[in-house]
C-alpha positions as CSV (number, residue, x, y, z in Angstrom):
1,X,0.0,0.0,0.1
2,X,1.3,3.5,-0.9
3,X,0.6,6.5,1.3
4,X,-1.6,7.8,-1.5
5,X,-3.7,4.7,-1.3
6,X,-3.8,5.0,2.5
7,X,-5.0,8.6,2.1
8,X,-7.8,7.4,-0.2
9,X,-8.8,4.7,2.3
10,X,-8.7,7.3,5.2
11,X,-11.0,9.6,3.2
12,X,-13.7,7.0,3.5
13,X,-13.7,6.9,7.3
14,X,-16.4,8.4,9.4
15,X,-15.6,11.4,11.8
16,X,-15.8,9.0,14.7
17,X,-13.1,6.7,13.1
18,X,-11.0,9.6,12.2
19,X,-11.0,10.7,15.8
20,X,-9.5,7.3,16.8
21,X,-5.8,7.1,17.8
22,X,-3.6,5.5,15.2
23,X,-3.2,1.8,16.1
24,X,-1.1,-0.9,14.6
25,X,-2.2,-4.5,15.0
26,X,0.4,-7.3,15.2
27,X,-1.5,-10.5,14.2
28,X,1.4,-12.8,15.2
29,X,1.3,-11.6,18.7
30,X,-2.4,-10.8,18.8
31,X,-1.7,-7.4,20.2
32,X,-2.4,-3.8,19.2
33,X,0.0,-0.9,19.7
34,X,-0.4,3.0,19.5
35,X,1.4,4.5,16.6
36,X,2.2,7.7,14.9
37,X,3.4,9.1,11.7
38,X,7.1,10.1,11.6
39,X,9.4,11.3,8.9
40,X,12.9,9.8,8.7
41,X,15.9,11.9,9.3
42,X,19.2,11.6,7.4
43,X,20.5,9.2,10.0
44,X,18.0,6.5,9.6
45,X,19.7,3.1,9.2
46,X,17.6,1.7,6.3
47,X,15.2,4.4,4.9
48,X,15.9,7.5,2.8
49,X,15.7,11.0,4.5
50,X,12.1,12.4,4.4
51,X,10.5,8.9,4.0
52,X,7.2,8.7,6.0
53,X,6.9,5.8,8.3
54,X,4.2,4.5,10.8
55,X,6.1,4.1,14.1
56,X,5.0,2.0,17.0
57,X,5.1,4.1,20.2
58,X,6.2,2.1,23.1
59,X,8.9,1.7,25.7
60,X,10.1,4.9,27.5
61,X,7.7,6.9,25.2
62,X,4.7,5.3,27.0
63,X,6.2,4.3,30.2
64,X,5.8,0.6,29.3
65,X,7.4,-1.9,27.1
66,X,6.2,-3.5,23.9
67,X,5.6,-7.2,24.0
């Protein structure tokens, strides 16, 4: 899925859905995690600078650890 395709899918969500927190589901662990959109910097180890990425927020950022 491209970010353009994601935008098209997002445009079909209801206002209630658009007000939900961004969440990533890991089907292998049967867990859901909060996430946010980030833009990679020049020091990212595998993606180009300015590449958008959905980032799982956990660890010290939430005061808890990811499973």
